N, CA, C and O of each residue as an XYZ file, in Angstrom:
636
protein
N      14.127    -23.046   -122.907
C      13.874    -21.978   -122.661
C      13.006    -21.167   -124.125
O      13.339    -20.964   -125.292
N      12.070    -20.945   -123.509
C      10.908    -20.259   -124.883
C      11.322    -18.987   -125.439
O      12.337    -18.368   -125.120
N      10.454    -18.647   -126.298
C      11.198    -17.703   -127.352
C      10.836    -16.387   -126.419
O      11.420    -15.327   -126.646
N       9.999    -16.474   -125.518
C      10.193    -15.050   -125.355
C      10.969    -14.616   -124.284
O      11.002    -13.528   -123.708
N      11.389    -15.319   -124.168
C      12.486    -15.397   -122.990
C      13.963    -14.639   -123.249
O      14.759    -13.849   -122.743
N      13.669    -15.667   -124.679
C      15.059    -14.983   -125.316
C      15.391    -14.240   -125.591
O      16.488    -13.683   -125.534
N      13.805    -13.902   -126.252
C      13.692    -12.469   -126.835
C      13.619    -11.341   -125.885
O      13.745    -10.172   -126.250
N      13.473    -11.596   -125.019
C      13.298    -10.613   -123.360
C      15.221    -10.393   -122.818
O      15.672     -9.418   -122.216
N      15.897    -11.458   -123.214
C      17.327    -11.910   -122.234
C      18.074    -11.041   -123.536
O      19.266    -10.771   -123.384
N      17.404    -10.608   -124.785
C      17.804    -10.068   -126.082
C      17.908     -8.788   -126.030
O      18.909     -8.081   -126.153
N      16.669     -8.478   -125.815
C      16.013     -6.648   -125.151
C      16.871     -6.092   -124.267
O      17.488     -5.052   -124.497
N      16.969     -6.909   -122.974
C      17.280     -6.597   -122.353
C      18.890     -6.135   -122.009
O      19.286     -5.279   -121.218
N      19.907     -7.331   -123.208
C      21.614     -7.327   -122.938
C      21.827     -6.272   -124.100
O      22.863     -5.610   -124.172
N      20.345     -6.105   -125.390
C      21.295     -5.023   -126.551
C      19.314     -4.896   -127.026
O      18.475     -5.493   -127.700
N      19.464     -3.499   -125.968
C      17.967     -3.144   -126.536
C      18.234     -1.656   -127.794
O      17.651     -0.594   -128.014
N      19.264     -2.267   -128.275
C      19.658     -1.464   -130.036
C      18.929     -2.319   -130.645
O      18.022     -1.896   -131.362
N      19.164     -3.835   -130.495
C      18.609     -4.564   -131.654
C      16.883     -4.611   -131.719
O      16.332     -4.776   -130.630
N      16.113     -4.491   -132.783
C      15.353     -5.270   -133.107
C      14.890     -6.786   -133.164
O      15.388     -7.481   -134.050
N      13.971     -7.357   -132.285
C      14.535     -8.482   -132.011
C      12.843     -9.364   -132.463
O      12.417    -10.471   -132.133
N      12.229     -8.245   -133.352
C      10.960     -8.970   -133.671
C      10.568     -9.694   -134.562
O       9.435    -10.070   -134.863
N      11.781     -9.932   -135.091
C      11.524    -11.430   -136.146
C      11.569    -12.424   -135.933
O      11.124    -13.314   -136.659
N      12.255    -12.609   -134.617
C      12.347    -13.624   -133.955
C      10.702    -14.659   -133.663
O      10.386    -15.848   -133.687
N      10.093    -13.464   -133.426
C       8.523    -14.252   -133.381
C       7.996    -14.657   -134.375
O       6.804    -14.963   -134.346
N       8.865    -14.784   -135.701
C       8.254    -15.725   -136.806
C       9.223    -16.610   -137.094
O       8.975    -17.745   -137.501
N      10.287    -16.196   -136.921
C      11.715    -17.121   -137.295
C      12.030    -18.473   -136.577
O      12.482    -19.509   -137.064
N      11.585    -18.119   -134.981
C      11.733    -19.099   -133.634
C      10.598    -19.804   -134.656
O      10.835    -20.506   -135.639
N       9.715    -19.531   -134.294
C       8.315    -20.768   -134.422
C       8.839    -21.744   -135.981
O       8.829    -22.972   -136.073
N       9.268    -20.738   -137.083
C       9.715    -21.383   -138.385
C      10.640    -22.673   -138.042
O      10.373    -23.830   -138.367
N      11.777    -22.242   -137.323
C      12.821    -23.164   -137.230
C      12.635    -24.134   -136.132
O      13.326    -25.102   -135.813
N      11.669    -23.714   -135.682
C      11.185    -25.603   -134.241
C      10.460    -25.998   -135.247
O      11.261    -26.695   -135.870
N       9.063    -26.025   -136.065
C       8.405    -26.536   -136.782
C       9.473    -27.425   -137.907
O       9.168    -28.513   -138.397
N      10.393    -26.901   -138.095
C      11.433    -27.536   -139.184
C      11.959    -28.670   -138.289
O      12.008    -29.745   -138.888
N      12.343    -28.706   -137.077
C      12.745    -29.488   -136.424
C      11.709    -30.647   -136.301
O      11.929    -31.705   -136.890
N      10.601    -30.475   -135.561
C       9.911    -31.006   -135.404
C       9.300    -31.748   -136.617
O       8.660    -32.798   -136.586
N       9.527    -31.223   -137.365
C       8.926    -32.035   -139.139
C       9.875    -33.118   -139.101
O       9.505    -34.288   -139.188
N      11.235    -32.740   -138.960
C      12.206    -33.264   -139.590
C      12.345    -35.133   -138.524
O      12.514    -36.271   -138.963
N      12.151    -34.550   -136.887
C      11.656    -35.750   -135.916
C      10.650    -36.512   -136.244
O      10.843    -37.727   -136.283
N       9.517    -36.044   -136.513
C       8.365    -36.682   -136.650
C       8.730    -37.795   -138.194
O       8.192    -38.891   -138.351
N       9.626    -37.244   -139.067
C       9.723    -38.145   -139.935
C      10.591    -39.122   -140.240
O      10.403    -40.023   -141.058
N      11.762    -38.895   -139.427
C      12.841    -39.775   -139.122
C      12.380    -41.070   -139.229
O      12.819    -41.684   -140.201
N      11.206    -41.976   -138.113
C      11.184    -42.948   -138.566
C      11.029    -43.186   -140.058
O      11.889    -43.860   -140.625
N      10.028    -42.702   -140.726
C       9.724    -43.217   -142.070
C      11.482    -43.594   -143.311
O      11.424    -44.189   -144.387
N      12.801    -43.020   -142.669
C      13.466    -43.274   -143.412
C      14.756    -43.637   -142.423
O      15.922    -43.247   -142.355
N      13.777    -44.772   -141.551
C      15.482    -45.686   -140.859
C      15.818    -46.965   -141.577
O      16.969    -47.400   -141.534
N      14.647    -47.728   -142.384
C      15.221    -48.582   -143.045
C      14.746    -48.174   -144.752
O      14.477    -49.153   -145.449
N      14.687    -47.374   -145.134
C      14.179    -46.916   -146.202
C      15.275    -46.779   -147.351
O      16.323    -46.183   -147.100
N      14.989    -47.449   -148.894
C      15.858    -46.839   -149.456
C      16.686    -45.390   -149.967
O      17.839    -45.352   -150.396
N      15.790    -44.279   -149.797
C      16.178    -42.929   -149.682
C      16.204    -42.622   -148.484
O      15.795    -43.190   -147.471
N      17.001    -41.155   -148.772
C      17.085    -40.237   -147.452
C      16.012    -39.620   -147.902
O      15.409    -39.956   -148.921
N      15.541    -38.152   -146.753
C      14.426    -37.738   -146.942
C      14.926    -36.740   -148.553
O      14.246    -36.636   -149.573
N      16.592    -36.007   -148.229
C      16.999    -35.547   -149.682
C      16.534    -36.470   -150.652
O      15.657    -36.342   -151.506
N      17.109    -37.211   -150.436
C      16.880    -38.184   -151.913
C      15.630    -38.105   -152.557
O      15.437    -37.675   -153.694
N      14.442    -38.725   -151.444
C      13.421    -38.510   -152.171
C      12.842    -37.258   -152.407
O      11.691    -37.317   -152.840
N      13.492    -35.722   -152.184
C      12.740    -34.530   -152.942
C      12.961    -34.430   -154.312
O      12.200    -33.925   -155.137
N      14.677    -35.235   -154.614
C      14.870    -34.900   -155.481
C      13.916    -36.147   -156.374
O      13.269    -36.039   -157.417
N      14.043    -36.792   -155.882
C      13.272    -38.118   -156.981
C      11.628    -37.520   -157.146
O      10.987    -37.440   -158.194
N      11.291    -37.225   -156.084
C       9.701    -36.739   -156.426
C       9.844    -35.392   -157.677
O       9.215    -35.422   -158.735
N      10.799    -34.260   -157.281
C      11.034    -33.584   -157.982
C      11.307    -33.988   -159.796
O      11.007    -33.206   -160.698
N      11.736    -34.936   -159.947
C      12.230    -36.004   -160.982
C      11.130    -36.841   -161.745
O      11.162    -37.168   -162.931
N      10.044    -37.149   -160.714
C       9.130    -38.090   -160.602
C       8.194    -37.510   -161.982
O       8.118    -38.475   -162.743
N       7.557    -36.473   -162.510
C       6.506    -36.337   -163.141
C       7.295    -35.532   -164.092
O       6.656    -35.637   -165.139
N       8.396    -34.733   -164.339
C       9.194    -34.305   -165.449
C       8.976    -34.544   -166.461
O       9.153    -35.749   -166.644
N       8.571    -33.900   -167.562
C       8.279    -34.281   -168.781
C       9.421    -34.055   -169.757
O       9.563    -34.527   -170.886
N      10.340    -33.086   -168.954
C      11.636    -32.869   -169.602
C      12.747    -33.184   -169.119
O      12.915    -32.521   -168.096
N      13.601    -33.855   -169.320
C      15.129    -34.203   -167.979
C      15.430    -32.684   -167.398
O      14.978    -31.627   -167.839
N      16.330    -32.884   -166.273
C      16.425    -31.431   -165.669
C      18.342    -31.513   -165.575
O      18.899    -32.495   -165.084
N      19.027    -30.455   -166.069
C      20.382    -30.625   -165.665
C      20.500    -30.271   -163.808
O      19.617    -29.731   -163.142
N      21.472    -30.624   -163.442
C      21.768    -30.578   -161.934
C      21.343    -29.249   -161.457
O      20.499    -29.159   -160.565
N      22.120    -27.756   -162.243
C      22.116    -26.488   -161.977
C      20.471    -25.976   -161.958
O      20.011    -25.080   -161.249
N      19.671    -26.890   -163.037
C      17.994    -26.772   -162.719
C      17.945    -27.063   -161.374
O      17.396    -26.283   -160.596
N      18.375    -27.937   -161.062
C      17.606    -28.889   -160.105
C      17.905    -28.042   -158.963
O      16.934    -27.566   -158.375
N      19.147    -27.750   -158.513
C      19.555    -26.726   -157.607
C      18.851    -25.545   -157.313
O      18.342    -25.369   -156.206
N      18.780    -24.646   -158.313
C      18.035    -23.848   -158.660
C      16.197    -23.614   -158.307
O      15.511    -22.652   -157.960
N      15.967    -24.853   -158.575
C      14.822    -25.130   -158.169
C      13.951    -25.201   -156.692
O      12.931    -24.694   -156.222
N      15.073    -26.211   -156.247
C      15.053    -26.537   -154.829
C      15.836    -25.676   -153.704
O      15.846    -25.881   -152.490
N      16.397    -24.802   -154.331
C      17.178    -23.906   -153.754
C      18.215    -24.294   -152.475
O      18.443    -23.938   -151.319
N      18.730    -25.359   -153.576
C      19.818    -26.098   -152.419
C      21.360    -25.906   -153.480
O      21.172    -25.666   -154.673
N      22.963    -26.040   -152.907
C      23.871    -25.363   -153.221
C      23.925    -26.580   -154.612
O      23.567    -27.751   -154.493
N      24.225    -26.226   -155.333
C      25.080    -27.219   -156.454
C      25.896    -28.310   -156.033
O      26.076    -29.374   -156.625
N      26.396    -27.908   -154.883
C      27.531    -29.137   -154.088
C      26.557    -30.328   -154.080
O      26.502    -31.376   -154.722
N      25.652    -29.657   -152.911
C      24.648    -30.682   -152.268
C      23.696    -31.697   -153.303
O      23.604    -32.924   -153.255
N      23.122    -30.875   -154.114
C      22.583    -31.360   -155.391
C      23.533    -32.620   -155.913
O      23.148    -33.789   -155.930
N      24.672    -32.224   -156.281
C      25.580    -33.113   -157.054
C      25.681    -34.448   -156.401
O      25.457    -35.545   -156.912
N      26.148    -34.102   -154.886
C      26.555    -35.125   -154.055
C      25.619    -35.971   -153.918
O      25.912    -37.165   -153.872
N      24.387    -35.585   -153.830
C      22.933    -36.436   -153.477
C      22.525    -37.281   -155.222
O      21.831    -38.261   -155.492
N      23.176    -36.523   -155.918
C      22.787    -37.381   -157.247
C      23.967    -38.499   -157.267
O      23.546    -39.649   -157.393
N      25.105    -38.378   -157.182
C      25.467    -39.148   -157.249
C      25.302    -40.734   -156.315
O      25.652    -41.882   -156.588
N      24.666    -40.181   -155.236
C      24.374    -41.512   -154.357
C      23.405    -41.921   -155.226
O      23.315    -43.145   -155.323
N      22.541    -41.180   -155.986
C      21.545    -41.399   -156.366
C      21.756    -42.511   -157.558
O      21.113    -43.510   -157.879
N      22.908    -41.910   -158.054
C      23.054    -42.409   -159.726
C      24.096    -44.271   -159.641
O      24.237    -45.180   -160.459
N      24.588    -44.045   -158.201
C      25.393    -45.274   -157.843
C      24.363    -46.218   -157.273
O      24.740    -47.389   -157.246
N      23.166    -45.986   -156.816
C      22.231    -47.137   -156.255
C      21.328    -47.240   -157.564
O      20.205    -47.730   -157.446
N      21.843    -46.729   -159.004
C      20.653    -47.101   -159.340
C      19.299    -46.682   -159.972
O      18.600    -47.201   -160.842
N      19.147    -45.234   -159.007
C      17.774    -45.004   -158.763
C      17.473    -44.003   -160.333
O      16.399    -43.926   -160.930
N      18.972    -43.229   -160.763
C      19.018    -42.100   -162.016
C      20.038    -42.595   -162.304
O      20.946    -43.319   -161.899
N      19.501    -41.747   -163.520
C      20.768    -41.936   -164.508
C      21.301    -40.530   -165.639
O      20.574    -39.717   -166.210
N      22.382    -40.613   -165.662
C      22.445    -39.194   -166.542
C      23.035    -39.573   -167.931
O      23.888    -40.357   -168.346
N      22.403    -38.889   -168.321
C      23.064    -38.685   -170.756
C      23.378    -37.281   -170.728
O      23.200    -36.247   -170.083
N      23.803    -37.645   -171.508
C      25.024    -35.930   -171.957
C      23.913    -34.803   -172.695
O      23.372    -35.212   -173.722
N      23.753    -34.183   -172.483
C      23.064    -33.034   -172.865
C      23.702    -32.458   -174.673
O      24.651    -31.891   -175.214
N      22.545    -33.025   -174.938
C      22.472    -32.360   -176.787
C      22.961    -30.519   -176.765
O      23.616    -30.000   -177.669
N      22.469    -29.798   -175.554
C      22.519    -28.520   -175.753
C      24.091    -28.170   -174.977
O      24.499    -27.019   -175.127
N      24.619    -28.759   -174.482
C      25.685    -28.526   -173.433
C      26.644    -29.892   -172.891
O      26.670    -30.683   -171.948
N      27.242    -29.654   -173.895
C      28.509    -30.682   -173.214
C      29.189    -30.988   -172.274
O      29.891    -31.997   -172.345
N      29.159    -30.056   -170.933
C      29.607    -30.110   -169.842
C      28.801    -30.295   -169.349
O      29.257    -30.327   -168.206
N      27.113    -30.596   -169.197
C      26.262    -30.940   -168.351
C      25.336    -32.218   -168.707
O      25.384    -32.636   -169.864
N      24.632    -32.753   -167.920
C      24.386    -34.284   -168.052
C      22.702    -33.632   -167.601
O      22.307    -32.718   -166.877
N      22.028    -34.694   -168.496
C      20.227    -34.965   -168.171
C      20.076    -35.784   -167.177
O      20.766    -36.802   -167.220
N      19.469    -35.661   -166.407
C      19.179    -36.694   -165.197
C      17.362    -36.953   -165.517
O      16.459    -36.152   -165.758
N      17.393    -38.514   -165.372
C      16.329    -38.984   -165.302
C      16.097    -39.931   -164.235
O      17.068    -40.413   -163.653
N      14.853    -40.268   -163.897
C      14.675    -41.363   -162.828
C      14.494    -42.380   -163.552
O      13.836    -42.282   -164.588
N      15.216    -43.932   -163.027
C      15.282    -44.948   -163.787
C      13.831    -45.510   -163.379
O      12.890    -44.856   -162.928
N      13.879    -46.713   -163.617
C      12.408    -47.256   -163.734
C      12.410    -48.015   -162.233
O      11.357    -48.497   -161.815
N      13.645    -48.096   -161.447
C      13.568    -48.458   -160.201
C      13.222    -47.543   -159.236
O      12.485    -47.555   -158.250
N      14.346    -46.306   -160.072
C      14.201    -44.843   -159.073
C      12.496    -44.846   -159.040
O      12.022    -45.344   -158.018
N      11.924    -44.548   -159.637
C      10.192    -44.205   -160.396
C       9.521    -45.372   -159.266
O       8.735    -44.910   -158.439
N       9.836    -46.950   -159.217
C       9.455    -47.647   -158.220
C       9.470    -47.222   -156.548
O       8.581    -47.222   -155.697
N      10.557    -46.953   -156.521
C      10.894    -46.761   -154.920
C      10.065    -45.219   -154.612
O       9.454    -45.075   -153.553
N      10.111    -44.280   -155.492
C       9.510    -42.852   -155.163
C       7.909    -43.010   -155.030
O       7.212    -42.345   -154.263
N       7.453    -44.005   -155.911
C       6.254    -44.439   -155.715
C       5.902    -45.303   -154.860
O       4.895    -45.993   -155.021
N       6.969    -45.426   -153.443
C       6.588    -46.482   -152.631
C       6.780    -45.718   -151.061
O       6.185    -45.932   -150.005
N       7.439    -45.132   -151.269
C       8.040    -44.209   -150.367
C       6.962    -42.677   -150.409
O       6.442    -42.267   -149.371
N       6.803    -42.121   -151.477
C       6.060    -40.873   -151.095
C       5.125    -41.133   -150.736
O       4.903    -40.487   -149.712
N       3.878    -42.140   -151.132
C       2.666    -42.180   -150.359
C       2.770    -42.289   -148.694
O       2.171    -41.581   -147.884
N       3.706    -43.385   -148.417
C       4.215    -42.809   -146.680
C       3.953    -41.875   -146.075
O       3.045    -41.545   -145.312
N       5.402    -41.154   -146.722
C       5.280    -39.715   -146.076
C       4.337    -38.584   -146.190
O       4.178    -37.679   -145.370
N       3.636    -38.786   -147.501
C       2.614    -38.093   -147.740
C       1.367    -38.287   -146.716
O       0.696    -37.294   -146.432
N       1.015    -39.691   -146.099
C       0.183    -40.193   -145.468
C       0.697    -39.596   -143.864
O       0.051    -39.110   -142.935
N       1.488    -39.754   -143.961
C       2.267    -38.956   -142.375
C       1.872    -37.521   -141.883
O       1.409    -37.106   -140.821
N       2.263    -36.872   -143.163
C       2.255    -35.439   -143.151
C       0.882    -35.027   -142.916
O       0.622    -34.215   -142.029
N      -0.310    -35.709   -143.906
C      -1.586    -35.585   -143.369
C      -1.772    -36.045   -142.161
O      -2.578    -35.237   -141.700
N      -1.500    -37.003   -141.147
C      -1.885    -37.750   -140.070
C      -0.610    -36.442   -139.248
O      -0.842    -36.478   -138.039
N       0.218    -35.704   -139.458
C       0.695    -34.909   -138.494
C       0.048    -33.040   -138.668
O       0.415    -32.117   -137.941
N      -1.013    -32.926   -139.885
C      -1.362    -31.588   -139.815
C      -3.174    -31.777   -139.762
O      -3.947    -30.835   -139.935
N      -3.638    -33.340   -139.458
C      -5.520    -33.282   -139.155
C      -5.683    -32.414   -138.216
O      -6.830    -31.991   -138.070
N      -4.703    -31.941   -137.393
C      -5.320    -30.828   -136.330
C      -5.648    -29.700   -136.344
O      -6.012    -28.880   -135.502
N      -5.428    -29.722   -137.800
C      -5.271    -27.705   -138.122
C      -6.614    -27.302   -138.365
O      -6.800    -26.087   -138.431
N      -7.972    -28.358   -138.572
C      -8.922    -28.385   -138.794
C      -9.339    -27.142   -139.562
O      -9.129    -27.252   -140.770
N     -10.129    -25.448   -139.001
C     -11.126    -24.712   -139.792
C      -9.706    -23.687   -139.872
O      -9.641    -22.777   -140.699
N      -8.514    -23.999   -138.822
C      -7.572    -23.058   -139.257
C      -6.781    -23.708   -140.473
O      -5.629    -23.343   -140.709
N      -7.066    -24.144   -140.819
C      -5.859    -24.660   -141.988
C      -5.497    -23.483   -143.080
O      -4.476    -22.812   -143.227
N      -6.598    -23.504   -143.701
C      -6.764    -21.908   -144.527
C      -5.785    -21.127   -144.293
O      -4.845    -20.795   -145.014
N      -6.110    -20.791   -143.024
C      -5.171    -19.340   -142.099
C      -4.040    -19.583   -142.432
O      -3.393    -18.825   -143.154
N      -3.521    -20.874   -141.885
C      -1.976    -21.160   -141.325
C      -1.460    -21.281   -143.167
O      -0.367    -20.841   -143.524
N      -2.223    -21.788   -143.934
C      -1.365    -22.062   -145.350
C      -1.368    -20.779   -145.976
O      -0.479    -20.664   -146.820
N      -2.239    -19.586   -145.788
C      -1.881    -18.458   -146.405
C      -0.548    -17.811   -145.489
O       0.450    -17.304   -146.002
N      -0.761    -17.940   -144.214
C       0.451    -17.115   -143.199
C       1.682    -17.825   -143.825
O       2.575    -17.009   -144.051
N       2.021    -19.173   -144.194
C       3.312    -19.329   -144.531
C       3.457    -19.441   -145.747
O       4.544    -19.726   -146.249
N       2.163    -19.192   -146.561
C       2.763    -18.655   -148.008
C       3.490    -17.240   -148.367
O       4.401    -17.153   -149.189
N       2.960    -16.156   -147.639
C       3.024    -14.913   -147.270
C       4.478    -15.302   -146.690
O       5.307    -14.748   -147.412
N       5.065    -15.983   -145.742
C       6.348    -15.569   -145.075
C       7.282    -16.069   -146.475
O       8.249    -15.344   -146.708
N       7.069    -17.225   -147.399
C       7.433    -18.356   -147.736
C       8.086    -17.042   -148.882
O       9.294    -16.891   -149.067
N       6.739    -15.978   -149.723
C       7.027    -15.389   -150.615
C       7.834    -14.171   -150.193
O       8.764    -13.921   -150.960
N       7.695    -13.345   -149.140
C       8.816    -12.243   -148.726
C      10.180    -13.134   -148.673
O      11.080    -12.585   -149.308
N      10.456    -14.031   -148.239
C      11.886    -14.738   -148.005
C      12.000    -14.691   -149.349
O      12.716    -13.721   -149.598
N      11.636    -15.287   -150.452
C      11.863    -15.831   -151.995
C      12.231    -14.321   -152.582
O      12.992    -14.404   -153.546
N      11.889    -13.033   -152.246
C      11.792    -11.918   -152.315
C      13.430    -11.078   -152.463
O      14.027    -10.335   -153.241
N      13.680    -11.960   -150.812
C      14.856    -11.619   -150.397
C      16.198    -11.947   -151.203
O      17.298    -11.404   -151.104
N      15.779    -13.011   -152.044
C      17.045    -13.898   -152.663
C      17.329    -13.097   -154.160
O      18.222    -13.491   -154.911
């Protein structure tokens, strides 16, 4: 069922609802699903999941180690989700935690040499796939990037 159909059904059933947001949110959700579907084969036999790679990428070039709370805030994920992912990464030797000199309750997170190596192997593959997926944008690329950044800025203001 297309977005126009769904929007029309809601407009008929509940004319009091403003369904205009569906015109933007619907495609964003569809893009997210399609992107996840396209990236899935990359992670089938990979040593990291997509979420784990995202964290490793964030840590890869960070000159100052972070604590989990900072990582969660930067990535806009729950602290519980970040903690769970960090536990998996640590168990496999991709990160290490060191006591924070500033906060005894927190640990500084760093990539290990193995974590850097696996990130450096997997990220270029992900990047190449992303480039391939977006090749068709052509001359519209700049306009699409501007529009997506506008939506991201609007949503960030609401948080």
